[in-house]
N, C-alpha and C positions, 0 to 999 in steps of 0.2 A: 543458244541462238534463238532469236524470236522468229515469227512467221515470215516477216519480210525477207530476212537474210536466208532462211531456208528456201524460200521461193527463188531468190537470186541464185543460190547454189544449184538448185535443181535445173534452172534454165541454162546456167553455164555448163552443167554436165551434159545436157542434151543438145547444146548449140553445135552446129556444123562448123568445125574448125578448119575448113579448107581455105588456105591462103589464096590471095589474088595471084594472077599469073604475071610473073616477071621473069627476066633472064636470071635465074637463080645463081648462075656462076659468078655474077657480078657482086653478090651480097655475101661475102665470105666472113666478114666481121660479125660478131654476135654481141647482143646486149639484151637487157630486159628492163621492163618498167613495172611499176606496181600502181594500180588504181586503188588508193586507200579510201575506204568508205568509213565515215564516222557518223555518229548520231549526236546531234545537238538540239536541244529544245524540242524533242520528239520528232525531229526531221532528219532524214538520211541525206548526207552530203558527200561530196568527193573533194579531197584535198588536192590542189594543184599548186605549183610554184611558179613564180615569176623569176626567171633567170637574170643574173646580174648582167649589166651592159658590157662589161669588159671581157666576157668569155669569148673564146675563139669561135665556137660553134653555137648557133641558136641563141645568141645573146639577146636578152630582153624578152624572149618568148615565154609563153605560158606552157608549162609542161608537167609531166608526172615525174615523181622521184624515180630515178633509174639511171642506167649507164652501162658501160662496157663490162664484159665478163673479165675479171682479173684471174690470173693463173691460179691463185689460191682459192677461188670460189669453186666448190665441188659441183655446182649446177647453177642453172639460171635463176631458180627461185632464191637461192642464197645470194646471188648477185643483186637481185631486186631488194631483198631484205637489208643487205649491207648498205646499198645506196639510200634506202629509206632512213636508216639510222644516221648515215653520214650527212645527208642533206637537211633533214628536219628533226633529227633526234628521237625518232620513234624506235623503241627497242623491240626486238623480235618477240619477246615474251608477251607483248600486247597485240600481236598480229595473228589473226585467224584467217588463213588462206581459204577462199571460197571456190577458186577455180582459175581457169585461164581462158584466153582467147587465142585465135589463130595467129601465127606469126604475121608481122607486118614488116614493111621494108622502107628504110629511110632513104632520103636523097643523098646521104653520105655513104650509101652502100652497106648499111647494117641490116642484118636480120634481127628483128626485135620481137621478143616474146613478152606479151602483156599478161600479168597476173592481176587478179582481183582479190582484195582482202578487206576484212573488217578490222578496225582498230578498236580494241576493247578499252574501256575506262578512259576514253579520250578527254583530255583537258587542253583547250587551245593554248593556254598560258604555259603549258609544259613543253611546248615545241622549242627546240634549240636549232635555229637556222645556221647553216654554214654560210658565213658572210661572204665568202669568196664566190660561192655558186648561187645562193638564193637571196634575192632582194626582198621577196615578200611571199607570204602564203595566202592562197585564196581558198575559202571553204564555200563550195558551190553546191546548192541543193540539186539532188539528182533530178527532181522534177523540172528544173530549168532546162536540162539537156533533152528532155522529152517534148518540150514546147517548140514547135517549128517556127514560131514567129521571130525567134532570136537566132536563126541559123540560115545559111545559104550554102550553095556549092558552086564551084568553078572548075572547068576542065583546063588543065595546064599541061604543057609539054616540057619535061625536064629530064636531062640525061638521056635524051632520045626515047623516052617512054612517056605515055600519056598517064596523067594522074588526075583523079577527081579529088579536089581539095574541099574539105568541109570546114566551114567557118561558123563560130559561135561568138556572139557579142554579149559578154557578161559585164554589165555596168561599165562599158568602155574598154574592157580588156578583150582583145581579139584572140581567140583560141583557134588554131588552124594547123595545117601541116600534118605531121605524124600524130600529134596529140588529137587533132580534130578527127582524123580517120579512126583512131582507136576509140574515141568517144562514140562515134557513129556505130562502130561494130558493137561496142558494149551496150548501147541503148537498143540496138536491134536484137541483141541476144536476150535482153531482159524484158523486152516489150510486152510479152504476154504475162509477165510476173508482177508488174507494178501498176 
């Protein structure tokens, strides 16, 4: 691992993983996502997916690979790794987990565990998208998410709870909702590292 990834791992290790306050009894379903970091042309990026329009939940949205924990998944990291393979074809042997963030909570009442990982030997052309779930892959520079001129926030009331929604406009693709909150938490956690 190079110095940049070592710094991110260190910041994730010391990041306060205290989740935001919600009525936890409402969030009984569990899921996990993975923030896949890749290096292309000497720049670190995050892979995100544009979900297909026909999906029942979050159709057409920009998201991270991830999903519900299946009964055969021994833990939530295995859930995230399985979803990474199923959605975009990245095998576990190429994944170096750097750490995790605090649990986040979706409007569909999931408790979601975000993991952060580096994808070794990444080749964009080697991705194998699941055509049912993934319309497109976006490879977004980490530095984009650190630049406040492309982001804003709004306070929403949903499911009788107040939510601060963070929005990012990447070349016309609007990243928001759970993905936006997780990005904001991730950039806050690594702010002193990059």
